[in-house]
N, C-alpha and C positions, 0 to 999 in steps of 0.2 A: 642289252637294254634292260632286261629283267633285273639283272644285278644292280644296275645303276638306279633303277626305280626303287628297289628295295632299300638300297643305300640311302637315297633321298628321304624315304619314309622313316627310316631309323634316325637319320639326322634331324628330321622334322619333329619326331617324337621327343628326341633328346632336347631339342631347343624348347619345345613346349614344356617339358618337365623342368628345365632350368628356369624358364620364365615363371612357371608356377611356383617353384621354390623361392624365386626372387620375390614374388608377390607375397608369399607366406612370411618370409623373413622380414620384408618391408612392413607388412601388416603388424607383426608382433613388435618390431622395433618402434614403429610409430605409436602403437598402443602403449608401450612402456614409457616412451617419452611424454606422451600426453598425461598419463597417470602420475609420472614423476613430477611434472610441472604443476599438476594439481596439488600434490603433496607440498611442494615448495611454496605455492601460493597460500595454502592453508597455514603453513608454518609462519609465513609472513603476517597473516592475520593474528596468530597467537602472539607473535612478537610485538605487534602493534598494541595489543591489549596489555602486554607486559610493560611496554614503555609508558603507557597511560598510568599504569599502577605505579611505576617507579617515579613518575613525575608527581604523583599525588602524595607519595609517602613522605618526602621531606616536609611538605606543608602540614601533614597530620602530625608528624613528629614535632615540628616547631610549635604547633598549637597546643600540644599536650606536654611538652618537655618541662616547662616551668613547674607545672603542677605535680609531675611525676619524677621528681629528682631522684628518688630512691630506686627507680627502675631504669637506671642508665644502661644496665646490661642488655635489656631488650632493644634499646635504641642502637647500641653497638652492634648487636647481631643483625639488625635490619640493614645498617650501613655496610657491614661486612658482606652480607649476602648480595646486596646491590652491586658491590664492587666485584664480587665473584662472577655475577651474571655478565657485567660489562666486559670482563676479561675472558669469558667462556668462548671457545672456538667452535665447538660442535653442539648439535642439538641435545645430545645426552648431557653434556656439561651444563647447558643452559637449563635443562629440566631439573637437574640436581640443585642448581643455584636458586631457581624459583621455588622449589620445595622448601629450601631453607628460609626464604623470605616469607612464605606462607606460614611456616611454623612460628616465626617471630611475630608476624602480624596477628596470628591467633592469640598468642599470649598478650599482646598489646590490647586486643579487643576485650579480652577477659578482664584485664586491669581496668580498662575504661568503664566497663559495666559496674565495677566495684566503687567507682568514684562519682557520686551523684552530681558534684559540682562540675565535673567535666561534661556530663550528659547535658546539662543545661546551657553550656557554652555554645552559642549559635555557630561559631566558626567550626568548632569540633563536630557539631551535628552535621553541618554541610559537608565537611570533609569525610566524615564517616559514611554519609549517604553516597557520596561520590565513590569512595573506596568499595563500598558494598556493591554498587552498580558495576564497578570495574571487575570485581571478583566474579560476578555473575557472567560478565562478558568473557572473561578469561575461561571460565568453565565451559561456556558454550563453544568457544573457538577451539578449545582443547578436544572437546567431544567431536567436533567436526573434523579436526585434524586426525584424530584416531580413526574415524570412519574412512576418510580418504586414504590414509596410510595403510589401513587394513585391506582395503580394496586393492591397492597397489601391491602390497605384500602377497596377497593371495594370487594375483595374476602372475607374479614372477616365481611363485612356488608350485603352481600346478603344472602338470604335464600337458602340452609340450612347452608351455611358456618357460619352465625352469631351464630347459636346454638353451633357449634363445637368450634368456636373461643373463646366464653365465657367459655366453659368447659376447654379449654386448656390454657387459660390465655393470648391469643393474643390480644393486644390493638392497637388502631389506632395510626398511626404515624403522627407527625406534618409536615406540608408542609411549604415551603417558601412562604411568601406573602410580598407584598410591605408594608412598614411602612406608616402610615398615613402621608400625606403631601409629599410623595416621588415623586409625579408627578410634584412638583414645583422645579424649579432650585434654588440652594442655593444662598443666597444673601450674598455678601461679602462687608464689609465696611472697607476700608483701612484707614479711617480717614483723607483722603486728601482733 
């Protein structure tokens, strides 16, 4: 009877250990799923602001195109970057495409500042205000995305989370970073 009792105690301890491990595994898995979904949700917010931006760009371009015939290159770059974004499959490809849009938009904004007749055009003013507001929203959503993605990345990189993340297939998320040379103001040559 003593052997049977000891055997039951050992089995009971093993069951408790297995249940405990199951709870730990489940806890980490659920935590990773929750954080991953938060990153996905925040990425959707970033994309919503990108879509707003891309919806405004054709209107801004149309409003300024007639006056800025000599700057067709910038309009072409904006259109090309929009096309790249719509064809991008991964977050990394989309980030690269939006950086190209931002570069072209920065040049367009510099050009517009050099043309007083454009500044006085009410349509252009409204579109510029909308675009400026959108750029601020994009910036805020990117910052929020980076915060959520960083929290997620940390949770799957720390011990013991790193062991569970690898088993469950959770991978690090890409963060927004400045493109090389982004600290320099764009140079615009109007050929004057």
